[in-house]
py3Dmol code that shows the C-alpha trace and the ligand (Angstrom):
import py3Dmol

protein = """\
ATOM      1  CA  UNK A   1      -3.540  41.563  15.516  1.00  0.00           C
ATOM      2  CA  UNK A   2      -2.292  41.513  11.885  1.00  0.00           C
ATOM      3  CA  UNK A   3       0.149  38.767  11.013  1.00  0.00           C
ATOM      4  CA  UNK A   4       3.512  39.189   9.186  1.00  0.00           C
ATOM      5  CA  UNK A   5       3.338  40.055   5.589  1.00  0.00           C
ATOM      6  CA  UNK A   6       5.892  39.020   2.870  1.00  0.00           C
ATOM      7  CA  UNK A   7       6.155  40.481  -0.664  1.00  0.00           C
ATOM      8  CA  UNK A   8       3.913  38.977  -3.439  1.00  0.00           C
ATOM      9  CA  UNK A   9       6.222  36.777  -5.316  1.00  0.00           C
ATOM     10  CA  UNK A  10       3.464  35.109  -7.670  1.00  0.00           C
ATOM     11  CA  UNK A  11       2.883  36.061 -11.310  1.00  0.00           C
ATOM     12  CA  UNK A  12       1.518  39.449 -10.230  1.00  0.00           C
ATOM     13  CA  UNK A  13       1.967  42.322 -10.012  1.00  0.00           C
ATOM     14  CA  UNK A  14       5.216  42.321 -12.311  1.00  0.00           C
ATOM     15  CA  UNK A  15       3.580  40.364 -15.099  1.00  0.00           C
ATOM     16  CA  UNK A  16       4.552  42.610 -18.037  1.00  0.00           C
ATOM     17  CA  UNK A  17       2.333  40.978 -20.644  1.00  0.00           C
ATOM     18  CA  UNK A  18       0.170  43.253 -22.809  1.00  0.00           C
ATOM     19  CA  UNK A  19      -3.433  42.898 -22.854  1.00  0.00           C
ATOM     20  CA  UNK A  20      -3.387  40.928 -26.139  1.00  0.00           C
ATOM     21  CA  UNK A  21      -1.274  38.435 -24.564  1.00  0.00           C
ATOM     22  CA  UNK A  22      -3.280  38.224 -21.700  1.00  0.00           C
ATOM     23  CA  UNK A  23      -6.328  37.722 -23.727  1.00  0.00           C
ATOM     24  CA  UNK A  24      -4.525  35.127 -25.695  1.00  0.00           C
ATOM     25  CA  UNK A  25      -3.563  33.241 -22.541  1.00  0.00           C
ATOM     26  CA  UNK A  26      -7.098  33.189 -21.169  1.00  0.00           C
ATOM     27  CA  UNK A  27      -8.374  31.994 -24.545  1.00  0.00           C
ATOM     28  CA  UNK A  28      -5.772  29.240 -24.417  1.00  0.00           C
ATOM     29  CA  UNK A  29      -6.819  28.199 -21.039  1.00  0.00           C
ATOM     30  CA  UNK A  30     -10.539  28.321 -21.930  1.00  0.00           C
ATOM     31  CA  UNK A  31      -9.876  26.017 -25.015  1.00  0.00           C
ATOM     32  CA  UNK A  32      -8.036  23.570 -22.869  1.00  0.00           C
ATOM     33  CA  UNK A  33     -10.806  23.602 -20.235  1.00  0.00           C
ATOM     34  CA  UNK A  34     -13.493  23.322 -22.955  1.00  0.00           C
ATOM     35  CA  UNK A  35     -12.040  20.033 -24.030  1.00  0.00           C
ATOM     36  CA  UNK A  36     -12.852  18.650 -20.554  1.00  0.00           C
ATOM     37  CA  UNK A  37     -15.675  16.379 -20.498  1.00  0.00           C
ATOM     38  CA  UNK A  38     -16.798  14.361 -17.704  1.00  0.00           C
ATOM     39  CA  UNK A  39     -16.680  10.441 -18.687  1.00  0.00           C
ATOM     40  CA  UNK A  40     -17.899   7.376 -17.261  1.00  0.00           C
ATOM     41  CA  UNK A  41     -15.796   5.055 -19.650  1.00  0.00           C
ATOM     42  CA  UNK A  42     -12.468   4.610 -18.078  1.00  0.00           C
ATOM     43  CA  UNK A  43      -9.432   2.365 -19.267  1.00  0.00           C
ATOM     44  CA  UNK A  44      -7.803   0.340 -16.607  1.00  0.00           C
ATOM     45  CA  UNK A  45      -4.296   1.505 -17.758  1.00  0.00           C
ATOM     46  CA  UNK A  46      -2.103   2.449 -14.807  1.00  0.00           C
ATOM     47  CA  UNK A  47      -1.601   6.219 -13.964  1.00  0.00           C
ATOM     48  CA  UNK A  48       1.601   7.009 -12.166  1.00  0.00           C
ATOM     49  CA  UNK A  49       0.661   8.080  -8.534  1.00  0.00           C
ATOM     50  CA  UNK A  50       2.968  11.199  -9.083  1.00  0.00           C
ATOM     51  CA  UNK A  51       0.618  12.818 -11.501  1.00  0.00           C
ATOM     52  CA  UNK A  52      -2.327  12.571  -9.349  1.00  0.00           C
ATOM     53  CA  UNK A  53      -0.472  13.635  -6.561  1.00  0.00           C
ATOM     54  CA  UNK A  54       0.753  16.651  -8.330  1.00  0.00           C
ATOM     55  CA  UNK A  55      -2.949  17.643  -9.195  1.00  0.00           C
ATOM     56  CA  UNK A  56      -3.843  17.295  -5.452  1.00  0.00           C
ATOM     57  CA  UNK A  57      -1.031  19.651  -4.590  1.00  0.00           C
ATOM     58  CA  UNK A  58      -2.800  22.013  -7.251  1.00  0.00           C
ATOM     59  CA  UNK A  59      -6.109  21.492  -5.407  1.00  0.00           C
ATOM     60  CA  UNK A  60      -4.470  22.230  -2.122  1.00  0.00           C
ATOM     61  CA  UNK A  61      -3.176  25.449  -3.275  1.00  0.00           C
ATOM     62  CA  UNK A  62      -6.731  26.818  -3.636  1.00  0.00           C
ATOM     63  CA  UNK A  63      -7.888  29.863  -1.681  1.00  0.00           C
ATOM     64  CA  UNK A  64      -9.924  28.877   1.387  1.00  0.00           C
ATOM     65  CA  UNK A  65     -11.820  30.426   4.255  1.00  0.00           C
ATOM     66  CA  UNK A  66      -9.130  31.987   6.613  1.00  0.00           C
ATOM     67  CA  UNK A  67      -6.695  29.678   4.745  1.00  0.00           C
ATOM     68  CA  UNK A  68      -7.604  26.644   6.996  1.00  0.00           C
ATOM     69  CA  UNK A  69      -7.637  24.516   3.881  1.00  0.00           C
ATOM     70  CA  UNK A  70     -10.548  22.475   5.184  1.00  0.00           C
ATOM     71  CA  UNK A  71     -10.147  19.277   3.120  1.00  0.00           C
ATOM     72  CA  UNK A  72      -8.479  15.871   3.115  1.00  0.00           C
ATOM     73  CA  UNK A  73      -7.870  13.704   0.157  1.00  0.00           C
ATOM     74  CA  UNK A  74      -7.903   9.827   0.365  1.00  0.00           C
ATOM     75  CA  UNK A  75      -6.247   8.608  -2.811  1.00  0.00           C
ATOM     76  CA  UNK A  76      -7.336   4.993  -3.454  1.00  0.00           C
ATOM     77  CA  UNK A  77      -5.524   2.583  -5.930  1.00  0.00           C
ATOM     78  CA  UNK A  78      -6.036  -0.573  -3.968  1.00  0.00           C
ATOM     79  CA  UNK A  79      -8.229  -3.089  -5.834  1.00  0.00           C
ATOM     80  CA  UNK A  80      -9.804  -4.444  -2.764  1.00  0.00           C
ATOM     81  CA  UNK A  81     -10.565  -0.964  -1.281  1.00  0.00           C
ATOM     82  CA  UNK A  82     -12.011  -0.022  -4.726  1.00  0.00           C
ATOM     83  CA  UNK A  83     -14.206  -3.052  -4.800  1.00  0.00           C
ATOM     84  CA  UNK A  84     -15.663  -2.445  -1.355  1.00  0.00           C
ATOM     85  CA  UNK A  85     -16.324   1.143  -2.409  1.00  0.00           C
ATOM     86  CA  UNK A  86     -18.040   0.021  -5.647  1.00  0.00           C
ATOM     87  CA  UNK A  87     -20.271  -2.453  -3.597  1.00  0.00           C
ATOM     88  CA  UNK A  88     -21.066   0.170  -1.055  1.00  0.00           C
ATOM     89  CA  UNK A  89     -21.837   3.024  -3.587  1.00  0.00           C
ATOM     90  CA  UNK A  90     -23.958   0.687  -5.900  1.00  0.00           C
ATOM     91  CA  UNK A  91     -26.010  -0.237  -2.873  1.00  0.00           C
ATOM     92  CA  UNK A  92     -26.702   3.189  -2.226  1.00  0.00           C
ATOM     93  CA  UNK A  93     -27.461   3.977  -5.963  1.00  0.00           C
ATOM     94  CA  UNK A  94     -29.874   1.201  -6.229  1.00  0.00           C
ATOM     95  CA  UNK A  95     -32.012   2.977  -3.490  1.00  0.00           C
ATOM     96  CA  UNK A  96     -31.465   6.166  -5.189  1.00  0.00           C
ATOM     97  CA  UNK A  97     -32.531   5.095  -8.583  1.00  0.00           C
ATOM     98  CA  UNK A  98     -35.213   2.780  -7.040  1.00  0.00           C
ATOM     99  CA  UNK A  99     -37.067   5.550  -5.800  1.00  0.00           C
ATOM    100  CA  UNK A 100     -35.302   7.773  -3.229  1.00  0.00           C
ATOM    101  CA  UNK A 101     -34.485  10.189  -5.989  1.00  0.00           C
ATOM    102  CA  UNK A 102     -37.994  10.978  -7.049  1.00  0.00           C
ATOM    103  CA  UNK A 103     -39.461  11.397 -10.392  1.00  0.00           C
ATOM    104  CA  UNK A 104     -38.339  14.933 -11.239  1.00  0.00           C
ATOM    105  CA  UNK A 105     -34.601  13.981 -10.461  1.00  0.00           C
ATOM    106  CA  UNK A 106     -34.795  10.962 -12.656  1.00  0.00           C
ATOM    107  CA  UNK A 107     -36.179  12.886 -15.417  1.00  0.00           C
ATOM    108  CA  UNK A 108     -33.223  15.509 -15.186  1.00  0.00           C
ATOM    109  CA  UNK A 109     -30.841  12.702 -15.237  1.00  0.00           C
ATOM    110  CA  UNK A 110     -32.560  10.794 -18.153  1.00  0.00           C
ATOM    111  CA  UNK A 111     -30.419  12.498 -20.917  1.00  0.00           C
ATOM    112  CA  UNK A 112     -27.086  11.458 -19.141  1.00  0.00           C
ATOM    113  CA  UNK A 113     -28.218   7.675 -19.068  1.00  0.00           C
ATOM    114  CA  UNK A 114     -26.770   7.131 -15.481  1.00  0.00           C
ATOM    115  CA  UNK A 115     -27.869   4.143 -13.576  1.00  0.00           C
ATOM    116  CA  UNK A 116     -26.903   2.370 -10.549  1.00  0.00           C
ATOM    117  CA  UNK A 117     -24.141   0.336 -11.984  1.00  0.00           C
ATOM    118  CA  UNK A 118     -20.735   2.047 -11.307  1.00  0.00           C
ATOM    119  CA  UNK A 119     -18.009  -0.275 -12.872  1.00  0.00           C
ATOM    120  CA  UNK A 120     -15.643   2.762 -12.988  1.00  0.00           C
ATOM    121  CA  UNK A 121     -15.146   2.573  -9.249  1.00  0.00           C
ATOM    122  CA  UNK A 122     -13.123  -0.645  -9.883  1.00  0.00           C
ATOM    123  CA  UNK A 123     -11.706  -0.109 -13.358  1.00  0.00           C
ATOM    124  CA  UNK A 124     -10.295   3.343 -13.069  1.00  0.00           C
ATOM    125  CA  UNK A 125      -6.825   3.438 -11.577  1.00  0.00           C
ATOM    126  CA  UNK A 126      -7.510   5.971  -8.913  1.00  0.00           C
ATOM    127  CA  UNK A 127     -10.445   7.090  -6.766  1.00  0.00           C
ATOM    128  CA  UNK A 128      -9.958  10.432  -4.998  1.00  0.00           C
ATOM    129  CA  UNK A 129     -12.295  10.836  -2.226  1.00  0.00           C
ATOM    130  CA  UNK A 130     -12.133  14.301  -0.849  1.00  0.00           C
ATOM    131  CA  UNK A 131     -13.340  15.092   2.628  1.00  0.00           C
ATOM    132  CA  UNK A 132     -14.555  18.473   3.969  1.00  0.00           C
ATOM    133  CA  UNK A 133     -13.348  19.125   7.402  1.00  0.00           C
ATOM    134  CA  UNK A 134     -16.449  20.701   9.032  1.00  0.00           C
ATOM    135  CA  UNK A 135     -14.726  21.621  12.034  1.00  0.00           C
ATOM    136  CA  UNK A 136     -10.750  21.400  12.818  1.00  0.00           C
ATOM    137  CA  UNK A 137      -9.554  18.423  14.625  1.00  0.00           C
ATOM    138  CA  UNK A 138      -9.369  20.345  17.857  1.00  0.00           C
ATOM    139  CA  UNK A 139     -13.127  21.312  17.633  1.00  0.00           C
ATOM    140  CA  UNK A 140     -12.415  24.990  16.419  1.00  0.00           C
ATOM    141  CA  UNK A 141     -14.404  26.492  13.601  1.00  0.00           C
ATOM    142  CA  UNK A 142     -13.674  26.276   9.780  1.00  0.00           C
ATOM    143  CA  UNK A 143     -15.235  28.986   7.530  1.00  0.00           C
ATOM    144  CA  UNK A 144     -16.995  28.746   3.950  1.00  0.00           C
ATOM    145  CA  UNK A 145     -16.208  24.998   4.046  1.00  0.00           C
ATOM    146  CA  UNK A 146     -18.328  23.990   0.950  1.00  0.00           C
ATOM    147  CA  UNK A 147     -17.127  27.066  -1.035  1.00  0.00           C
ATOM    148  CA  UNK A 148     -13.445  26.320  -0.201  1.00  0.00           C
ATOM    149  CA  UNK A 149     -13.724  22.658  -1.110  1.00  0.00           C
ATOM    150  CA  UNK A 150     -15.601  23.440  -4.422  1.00  0.00           C
ATOM    151  CA  UNK A 151     -12.972  25.604  -5.382  1.00  0.00           C
ATOM    152  CA  UNK A 152     -10.314  23.168  -4.342  1.00  0.00           C
ATOM    153  CA  UNK A 153     -12.247  20.544  -6.475  1.00  0.00           C
ATOM    154  CA  UNK A 154     -12.259  22.754  -9.515  1.00  0.00           C
ATOM    155  CA  UNK A 155      -8.519  23.152  -9.210  1.00  0.00           C
ATOM    156  CA  UNK A 156      -8.200  19.435  -8.988  1.00  0.00           C
ATOM    157  CA  UNK A 157     -10.224  18.796 -12.034  1.00  0.00           C
ATOM    158  CA  UNK A 158      -8.247  21.249 -13.944  1.00  0.00           C
ATOM    159  CA  UNK A 159      -5.083  19.821 -13.094  1.00  0.00           C
ATOM    160  CA  UNK A 160      -5.925  16.209 -13.779  1.00  0.00           C
ATOM    161  CA  UNK A 161      -7.382  17.518 -17.206  1.00  0.00           C
ATOM    162  CA  UNK A 162      -3.954  19.343 -17.870  1.00  0.00           C
ATOM    163  CA  UNK A 163      -2.374  16.050 -17.382  1.00  0.00           C
ATOM    164  CA  UNK A 164      -4.721  14.488 -20.009  1.00  0.00           C
ATOM    165  CA  UNK A 165      -6.564  12.459 -17.562  1.00  0.00           C
ATOM    166  CA  UNK A 166     -10.249  12.030 -17.563  1.00  0.00           C
ATOM    167  CA  UNK A 167     -12.310  12.659 -14.346  1.00  0.00           C
ATOM    168  CA  UNK A 168     -16.042  11.811 -13.104  1.00  0.00           C
ATOM    169  CA  UNK A 169     -17.467  13.749 -10.307  1.00  0.00           C
ATOM    170  CA  UNK A 170     -19.252  11.021  -8.393  1.00  0.00           C
ATOM    171  CA  UNK A 171     -21.515  11.632  -5.323  1.00  0.00           C
ATOM    172  CA  UNK A 172     -23.265   8.587  -4.316  1.00  0.00           C
ATOM    173  CA  UNK A 173     -25.733   9.631  -1.678  1.00  0.00           C
ATOM    174  CA  UNK A 174     -25.488   9.334   1.130  1.00  0.00           C
ATOM    175  CA  UNK A 175     -21.633   8.962   1.287  1.00  0.00           C
ATOM    176  CA  UNK A 176     -21.151   8.100   4.951  1.00  0.00           C
ATOM    177  CA  UNK A 177     -19.612   4.601   3.851  1.00  0.00           C
ATOM    178  CA  UNK A 178     -16.683   6.435   2.778  1.00  0.00           C
ATOM    179  CA  UNK A 179     -15.690   7.781   6.181  1.00  0.00           C
ATOM    180  CA  UNK A 180     -16.058   4.265   7.450  1.00  0.00           C
ATOM    181  CA  UNK A 181     -14.059   2.544   4.849  1.00  0.00           C
ATOM    182  CA  UNK A 182     -11.410   5.053   4.861  1.00  0.00           C
ATOM    183  CA  UNK A 183     -11.215   5.497   8.549  1.00  0.00           C
ATOM    184  CA  UNK A 184     -11.863   9.193   8.670  1.00  0.00           C
ATOM    185  CA  UNK A 185     -12.817  11.067  11.789  1.00  0.00           C
ATOM    186  CA  UNK A 186     -16.341  12.598  12.334  1.00  0.00           C
ATOM    187  CA  UNK A 187     -15.389  16.142  11.931  1.00  0.00           C
ATOM    188  CA  UNK A 188     -14.858  15.220   8.428  1.00  0.00           C
ATOM    189  CA  UNK A 189     -17.708  14.779   5.892  1.00  0.00           C
ATOM    190  CA  UNK A 190     -17.086  12.921   2.376  1.00  0.00           C
ATOM    191  CA  UNK A 191     -17.337  15.846  -0.179  1.00  0.00           C
ATOM    192  CA  UNK A 192     -16.982  13.957  -3.463  1.00  0.00           C
ATOM    193  CA  UNK A 193     -15.572  10.808  -4.873  1.00  0.00           C
ATOM    194  CA  UNK A 194     -13.527  11.905  -8.032  1.00  0.00           C
ATOM    195  CA  UNK A 195     -12.789   9.085 -10.500  1.00  0.00           C
ATOM    196  CA  UNK A 196      -9.874   9.399 -12.540  1.00  0.00           C
ATOM    197  CA  UNK A 197      -7.672   7.712 -15.090  1.00  0.00           C
ATOM    198  CA  UNK A 198      -7.311   7.357 -18.954  1.00  0.00           C
ATOM    199  CA  UNK A 199     -10.550   7.557 -20.802  1.00  0.00           C
ATOM    200  CA  UNK A 200     -11.339   4.161 -22.576  1.00  0.00           C
ATOM    201  CA  UNK A 201     -10.781   3.754 -26.169  1.00  0.00           C
ATOM    202  CA  UNK A 202     -14.179   4.609 -27.759  1.00  0.00           C
ATOM    203  CA  UNK A 203     -15.411   6.470 -24.654  1.00  0.00           C
ATOM    204  CA  UNK A 204     -18.490   8.457 -25.246  1.00  0.00           C
ATOM    205  CA  UNK A 205     -20.186  11.341 -23.420  1.00  0.00           C
ATOM    206  CA  UNK A 206     -23.831  12.284 -23.633  1.00  0.00           C
ATOM    207  CA  UNK A 207     -24.609  14.995 -26.238  1.00  0.00           C
ATOM    208  CA  UNK A 208     -26.629  16.829 -23.628  1.00  0.00           C
ATOM    209  CA  UNK A 209     -23.520  17.364 -21.704  1.00  0.00           C
ATOM    210  CA  UNK A 210     -21.811  19.194 -24.575  1.00  0.00           C
ATOM    211  CA  UNK A 211     -24.521  21.978 -24.599  1.00  0.00           C
ATOM    212  CA  UNK A 212     -23.078  24.734 -22.497  1.00  0.00           C
ATOM    213  CA  UNK A 213     -25.135  27.906 -21.978  1.00  0.00           C
ATOM    214  CA  UNK A 214     -23.979  30.940 -24.164  1.00  0.00           C
ATOM    215  CA  UNK A 215     -22.436  33.768 -22.450  1.00  0.00           C
ATOM    216  CA  UNK A 216     -25.479  36.013 -23.115  1.00  0.00           C
ATOM    217  CA  UNK A 217     -27.342  33.599 -20.770  1.00  0.00           C
ATOM    218  CA  UNK A 218     -25.210  33.424 -17.827  1.00  0.00           C
ATOM    219  CA  UNK A 219     -23.464  36.973 -17.665  1.00  0.00           C
ATOM    220  CA  UNK A 220     -24.884  40.419 -17.029  1.00  0.00           C
ATOM    221  CA  UNK A 221     -22.476  43.328 -17.272  1.00  0.00           C
ATOM    222  CA  UNK A 222     -22.928  46.360 -15.301  1.00  0.00           C
TER     223      UNK A 222
END
"""
ligand_1 = """\
14
LIG
N -25.387 10.052 -7.678
C -25.986 9.420 -8.778
C -26.958 10.227 -9.287
C -26.662 11.543 -10.156
C -26.830 12.792 -9.915
C -26.567 13.683 -10.508
I -27.220 15.484 -10.171
C -25.824 13.702 -11.602
O -25.360 14.777 -12.539
C -25.188 12.369 -12.029
C -25.775 11.330 -11.359
C -24.950 8.736 -9.651
O -23.948 8.940 -9.639
O -25.579 8.039 -10.637
"""
view = py3Dmol.view(width=600, height=400)
view.addModel(protein, "pdb")
view.setStyle({"model": 0}, {"cartoon": {"style": "trace"}})
view.addModel(ligand_1, "xyz")
view.setStyle({"model": 1}, {"stick": {}})
view.zoomTo()
view.show()
């Protein structure tokens, strides 16, 4: 049975802007997002929790399969918890860089210059650990979980970037230690560890990361 419907009160469909204004708005947003760069050089300058919570609310507004919102966010600012997360992540990463990754993967990572050392897990003021809810707490199904979480993560990164904060999408593999450290239930799987805070003075990014494919390479219009 179809549930109750209410009028659409968002921007649409009464947005009266011209197509020129729409293009200008799309371009302004594109330019804002084009200035986002993943960084691994974080300052330890504190960031008020409210700013990060606002971006998490943006993430939580994302579309999701059957609107089940199959995610949970753990916001970690506590130094001792960050220290334990760093130690566990670096232990996994030493295994990864020490052989588990395989040659092809390590070659792909070479331009980024990453290694098993993850000081930002302690320096940055906030770690946001996003969990994907594979099933609901009562055992019932969720739908399109990775897709839903990916969209929400995109919103989260955009929200933090709009607030002038840098982010690093970190996925130590495997990430099971995060469930343990943060006491999350078995129906949730760690999805990503997003590091956020101010970029350090003199932060750098790999030139390789600035090379985005031109539209002609990624778009086919029919
Ligand atoms: N998780 C590792 C390896 C890594 C993998 C990919 I794919 C990257 O784009 C970057 C890093 C690490 O965080 O170092």
